[in-house]
C-alpha positions in Angstrom: 24.1 6.0 23.1 25.7 2.9 24.7 23.2 0.7 23.1 25.8 0.2 20.4 28.0 -2.6 21.8 31.0 -1.5 19.8 31.3 1.7 21.7 33.5 1.4 24.7 33.4 5.0 25.8 30.4 7.1 24.7 30.5 10.7 23.8 30.3 12.2 27.3 32.3 9.5 29.1 35.6 10.4 30.6 38.3 7.7 30.2 41.4 7.8 32.4 44.6 9.6 31.4 46.2 6.5 30.1 43.2 5.6 27.9 42.8 9.1 26.6 46.5 9.4 25.8 46.6 6.1 24.0 43.5 6.9 21.9 44.8 10.4 21.2 48.1 9.1 19.9 46.3 6.8 17.5 44.3 9.8 16.1 47.5 11.9 15.7 49.3 9.0 13.9 46.2 8.7 11.6 46.1 12.4 10.7 49.8 13.5 11.0 50.8 12.8 7.3 47.6 14.4 6.0 48.2 17.6 8.0 51.8 18.2 6.9 51.7 17.0 3.3 49.9 20.0 1.7 52.5 22.4 3.1 55.3 20.1 1.8 53.8 20.0 -1.6 52.9 23.7 -2.0 56.3 24.8 -0.6 58.3 22.6 -2.9 56.3 23.1 -6.1 56.3 26.9 -5.7 60.0 27.0 -4.8 59.6 28.4 -1.3 61.3 25.6 0.6 62.9 27.9 3.1 59.5 28.6 4.6 58.3 25.0 4.7 59.4 24.2 8.3 57.4 27.2 9.6 54.4 26.4 7.4 54.4 22.8 8.8 54.7 24.1 12.4 51.7 26.3 11.8 49.7 23.6 10.1 50.1 21.4 13.2 49.5 24.2 15.7 46.3 25.4 13.9 45.1 21.8 13.6 45.3 21.6 17.4 43.5 24.8 18.0 40.9 24.0 15.4 40.3 20.5 16.8 39.8 22.1 20.2 37.2 24.4 18.9 35.3 21.6 17.2 35.3 19.4 20.2 34.7 22.0 22.9 32.0 24.0 21.1 31.5 27.7 21.8 27.8 28.7 21.5 26.8 27.4 18.1 30.4 27.0 16.9 31.6 23.4 16.8 30.0 19.9 16.6 31.0 18.5 20.0 32.5 15.3 18.5 36.0 14.0 18.0 36.2 15.9 14.7 40.0 16.2 14.1 40.8 19.2 11.9 43.7 19.1 9.4 44.9 20.8 6.3 42.7 20.2 3.3 44.0 18.6 0.1 41.1 20.0 -1.9 42.7 23.4 -2.2 46.2 22.4 -3.4 45.6 22.7 -7.2 43.9 26.1 -6.9 46.5 27.4 -4.5 49.3 26.3 -6.9 47.7 28.2 -9.8 47.4 31.3 -7.6 51.0 30.9 -6.4 52.3 30.5 -9.9 50.3 33.6 -11.0 52.0 35.7 -8.4 55.4 34.2 -9.2 55.0 34.9 -12.9 54.6 38.6 -12.1 57.9 38.6 -10.2 56.5 38.2 -6.7 58.7 37.1 -3.9 58.0 34.2 -1.6 56.4 36.7 0.9 54.2 38.0 -1.9 53.2 34.5 -2.9 52.2 33.5 0.7 50.5 36.9 1.4 48.3 36.2 -1.6 47.5 32.6 -0.7 46.6 33.4 2.9 44.7 36.5 1.8 42.4 34.7 -0.6 42.0 31.8 1.9 41.0 34.1 4.7 38.3 35.8 2.6 37.2 32.5 1.2 36.6 31.1 4.7 33.6 33.4 5.0 32.0 31.6 2.1 31.9 28.4 4.2 30.8 30.3 7.3 27.8 31.6 5.3 27.1 28.2 3.8 26.9 26.7 7.2 23.7 28.7 8.0 21.9 27.3 4.9 23.6 23.9 4.3 20.3 22.0 4.7 18.8 24.1 1.9 21.9 24.2 -0.4 22.0 20.4 -0.5 19.0 20.7 -2.9 21.3 22.4 -5.4 24.7 20.8 -4.7 23.9 17.1 -5.1 26.1 14.0 -4.8 26.4 14.3 -8.6 28.1 17.7 -8.6 30.1 16.9 -5.4 31.3 13.6 -6.9 32.4 15.3 -10.1 34.4 18.0 -8.3 36.1 15.5 -5.9 37.0 13.3 -8.8 38.6 16.2 -10.6 40.5 17.3 -7.5 42.0 13.9 -7.2 42.9 13.5 -10.8 44.4 17.0 -11.0 46.7 16.3 -8.0 48.0 13.0 -9.5 50.3 15.1 -11.7 51.9 16.6 -8.5 52.3 13.1 -7.0 54.0 11.6 -10.0 56.2 14.7 -10.4 57.5 14.2 -6.9 58.0 10.5 -7.5 60.3 11.4 -10.3 62.3 13.7 -8.1 60.3 16.9 -7.8 60.1 20.2 -9.8 63.6 21.4 -10.8 65.4 18.1 -9.8 68.7 17.7 -11.5 68.2 13.9 -11.7 64.4 14.0 -12.5 63.1 10.6 -13.6 66.3 8.8 -12.6 66.2 5.1 -11.8 67.0 5.8 -8.2 64.0 8.2 -7.7 61.6 5.9 -9.5 62.7 2.8 -7.6 62.4 4.4 -4.2 59.0 5.9 -5.1 57.7 2.6 -6.2 59.2 0.9 -3.1 57.1 3.2 -0.9 54.1 2.7 -3.1 54.4 -1.1 -2.8 54.7 -0.9 1.0 51.6 1.1 1.3 49.7 -1.2 -1.0 50.9 -4.3 0.9 49.8 -2.8 4.2 46.4 -1.7 2.9 45.5 -5.3 1.8 46.2 -6.6 5.3 43.4 -8.0 7.3 44.6 -6.0 10.4 42.8 -2.6 10.5 45.7 -1.0 12.4 48.2 -2.0 9.7 46.0 -0.5 7.0 45.5 2.7 9.0 49.2 3.2 9.5 50.2 2.2 5.9 51.1 5.7 4.6 53.2 6.8 7.6 55.1 3.5 7.8 55.7 3.5 4.0 57.2 7.0 4.3 59.3 6.2 7.3 60.8 3.0 5.8 61.3 4.7 2.4 63.1 7.6 4.1 65.4 5.2 6.0 66.2 3.3 2.8 66.8 6.6 0.9 69.2 7.7 3.7 71.4 4.7 3.1 71.2 5.4 -0.6 72.6 8.9 0.1 69.3 10.7 -0.8 68.7 12.3 2.6 70.4 15.4 4.0 69.8 16.9 7.4 72.1 19.9 6.7 69.3 22.4 7.2 67.8 20.9 10.4 70.1 22.8 12.7 69.3 26.2 11.0 65.7 26.3 12.4 64.9 27.9 15.8 64.0 25.5 18.6 60.7 27.2 19.4 58.3 28.8 17.0 56.0 31.7 17.8 52.7 31.9 15.9 52.7 35.4 14.2 49.4 36.6 12.7 49.8 37.3 9.0 53.6 37.0 9.2 53.9 37.3 5.4 51.4 40.1 5.0 47.9 40.1 3.4 47.0 40.4 -0.3 43.9 39.7 -2.4 43.0 39.2 -6.0 39.4 38.5 -7.0 40.4 36.5 -10.1 42.5 34.1 -8.0 39.8 34.1 -5.3 37.0 32.6 -7.4 38.4 29.0 -7.6 39.1 29.1 -3.8 35.5 30.3 -3.1 34.0 27.4 -5.1 36.1 24.8 -3.2 35.1 26.3 0.1 31.5 26.0 -1.0 31.9 22.3 -1.8 34.0 21.7 1.3 31.1 22.6 3.5 29.1 19.6 2.0 32.1 17.3 2.3 32.4 18.2 6.0 28.7 17.5 6.4 29.3 14.0 5.1 32.3 13.4 7.4 30.4 14.7 10.5 27.4 12.4 9.6 29.7 9.4 9.5 31.3 10.6 12.8 27.9 10.8 14.4 27.0 7.3 13.2 30.2 5.9 14.8 29.4 7.7 18.0 25.9 6.2 18.1 24.2 9.6 17.6 21.1 10.2 15.5 21.6 11.4 12.0 18.2 13.0 11.6 16.2 15.6 13.4 17.0 19.0 15.0 19.9 17.9 17.1 21.6 16.4 14.0 21.1 19.6 11.9 22.4 21.7 14.8 25.5 19.5 15.1 26.2 19.7 11.3 25.7 23.4 11.1 27.9 24.0 14.1 30.6 21.7 12.6 30.6 23.5 9.3 30.6 26.9 10.9 33.7 25.8 13.0 35.2 24.5 9.8 35.0 28.0 8.2 36.1 29.8 11.3 39.1 27.4 11.7 40.1 28.1 8.1 40.1 31.8 8.8 42.2 31.2 11.8 44.5 29.0 9.6 45.0 31.9 7.2 45.7 34.3 10.0 48.4 32.0 11.4 50.0 31.3 8.1 48.7 27.9 7.0 46.2 26.6 4.5 42.5 25.9 4.9 41.4 23.3 7.4 38.7 20.7 7.1 37.4 17.7 9.1 39.5 14.6 8.5 37.5 11.6 7.5 40.3 9.1 8.3 39.9 9.9 12.0 36.4 8.5 11.9 38.0 5.2 11.1 39.9 5.5 14.4 36.7 6.0 16.3 35.2 2.9 14.6 38.3 0.8 15.3 38.8 1.7 18.9 35.2 2.1 20.0 36.3 5.3 21.8 33.8 8.0 21.0 34.5 10.2 24.0 34.9 13.8 23.1 37.3 14.1 26.1 39.9 12.3 23.9 39.6 15.2 21.4 41.1 17.6 23.9 44.2 15.4 24.2 44.4 15.2 20.3 44.2 19.0 20.2 46.9 19.4 22.8 49.3 17.0 21.2 49.0 18.7 17.7 49.3 22.2 19.1 52.5 21.3 21.1 54.0 19.6 18.0 53.4 22.7 16.1 55.5 24.9 18.4 58.7 23.2 17.4 59.8 24.0 13.8 62.6 21.5 13.9 59.9 18.9 13.3 59.0 20.6 10.1 62.7 20.8 9.2 63.2 17.1 9.7 60.1 16.3 7.6 61.3 18.6 4.8 64.3 16.3 4.5 62.1 13.5 3.3 63.1 12.9 -0.4 60.6 14.0 -3.0 60.5 10.5 -4.4 59.4 9.1 -1.1 56.8 11.8 -0.8 55.6 11.1 -4.3 55.2 7.4 -3.7 52.9 8.1 -0.8 50.9 11.1 -2.3 50.3 9.3 -5.5 48.1 6.8 -3.6 46.6 9.6 -1.4 45.6 11.7 -4.4 44.3 8.8 -6.4 42.2 7.8 -3.4 40.6 11.2 -3.5 39.6 10.6 -7.1 38.3 7.1 -6.2 36.2 8.7 -3.4 34.6 11.0 -6.0 33.9 8.0 -8.2 32.2 6.2 -5.3 30.0 9.2 -4.7 29.0 9.2 -8.4 28.3 5.5 -8.3 26.2 5.7 -5.1 23.1 6.6 -7.3 21.9 5.2 -10.6 23.5 7.0 -13.5 20.8 7.7 -16.1 21.2 9.5 -19.5 21.0 13.0 -17.9 23.6 12.3 -15.3 25.9 10.6 -17.9 25.7 13.8 -20.0 26.5 16.0 -17.0 29.4 13.8 -15.9 30.8 13.5 -19.4 30.6 17.3 -20.2 32.0 18.3 -16.8 34.9 15.9 -16.8 35.6 16.5 -20.4 35.8 20.3 -19.9 37.8 20.1 -16.7 40.3 17.5 -17.7 40.7 19.2 -21.1 41.7 22.4 -19.4 44.0 20.5 -17.1 45.8 18.9 -20.1 45.8 21.9 -22.4 45.7 25.0 -20.2 46.6 27.3 -23.1 43.1 26.8 -24.5 41.9 29.6 -22.3 44.6 32.1 -23.1 42.4 34.2 -25.4 39.9 35.0 -22.7 39.8 38.1 -20.5 42.2 37.8 -17.6 39.4 37.2 -15.0 37.8 34.4 -16.9 41.2 32.9 -17.9 42.4 32.7 -14.3 39.0 31.3 -13.1 38.4 28.7 -15.8 42.1 27.6 -16.1 41.5 25.7 -12.8 40.2 22.3 -13.7 38.4 22.1 -10.3 36.5 25.4 -11.0 35.7 24.3 -14.5 34.3 21.0 -13.2 32.2 22.7 -10.5 30.7 25.4 -12.7 29.9 23.1 -15.5 28.3 20.5 -13.3 26.2 23.0 -11.3 25.0 25.0 -14.5 24.1 21.8 -16.3 22.3 20.4 -13.3 20.2 23.5 -13.3 19.6 23.7 -17.0 18.8 20.0 -17.5 15.7 19.2 -15.5 15.7 15.9 -13.5 12.5 14.4 -15.0 12.9 11.2 -13.1 12.8 12.9 -9.7 9.9 15.1 -10.8 7.9 12.0 -11.9 8.7 10.2 -8.7 7.6 13.2 -6.6 4.4 13.5 -8.7 3.7 9.8 -8.2 4.2 10.1 -4.5 1.9 13.1 -4.3 -0.8 11.2 -6.2 -0.5 8.2 -3.9 -0.9 10.4 -0.8 -3.9 12.0 -2.4 
């Protein structure tokens, strides 16, 4: 394992307390914004701002618990790597659709959250099941279908980012020059830091942009800390605090995303293994991937129980391993501890809630667009022939069409309408069905040729 000269501490090495703390803090800084942002977005868009501090606390707390499970491993659960867990962005659009559906029926904030956590809890068992067969499912869910879905997720979230940049849903001064300028200011800072030659500057770009943007916004009179003192000092995790509800129509889009998240986690853990100097083939690799995806599903179930949104393995923390050369899983315990401790103090969430929507929008616009770019990279990783072009065009056309004109589905039965009104679900279903119906003649010919050569 130490044959890789870039690794300072291998997987089972034990750095001293100072070294572990320093490396752990860098991991926390890299993932902190990603963990809290989904709760900020879902809370503000659905109009349940009063619950956001608690939701953020639980997001941090569960991320700590989930990271510990991944790093420690319990039987076949967990990958045994520094696989930092955090709230997934992939579910935001589907959760917003579900939340608005409950809200349209007159549901309270408790009803909304009970439904969201209910469908997320049941959905987690999809990923748990997939973890047992991930090596076989990869034959059906290819880079083509995964790339289409990830691209759609990113594009569908851009609307959320640009809405926040303008001031947020229901803002009395939406689209004002003040909001647009502060959002663009944050965006420019992030871009400037991301073109730096220094990898640490690039890694901290989003957090620094949001901090500087909030400071500037404070002096512009856009920040209020009036609600900070209203939060309790210490937060107690309460299982299903908001209750539990379930609707199969709202569940289907969530189930599909869980299905695809398993494959995304597989890719993140493969990259993590490479940076740690571990093999990415063979029985030990398959066992590690299956254990990691299984933990991913269990952690998402734990997230729903403790009132936060689905967890996934964060790819950005792989970059920290690569940059620091610290692959020791011992550091993962420090990361888990720091995140769990931060999650016990809701005042942190209350302070973060004070970040102006325009600042948040300037940052998330880049983050969401980056998700779309990631999907495009996956699509471009293989040659795009006529068959793939047809599948991509049809899937993106159907999904983006539904995104732009959601009323096109209003004549369908309620179950189909709620399912296919999600652009992500539409993209996934279309891509998978077309991939099955349109035979891949190139692969068939290549396999036939290989068989002939061996004969």
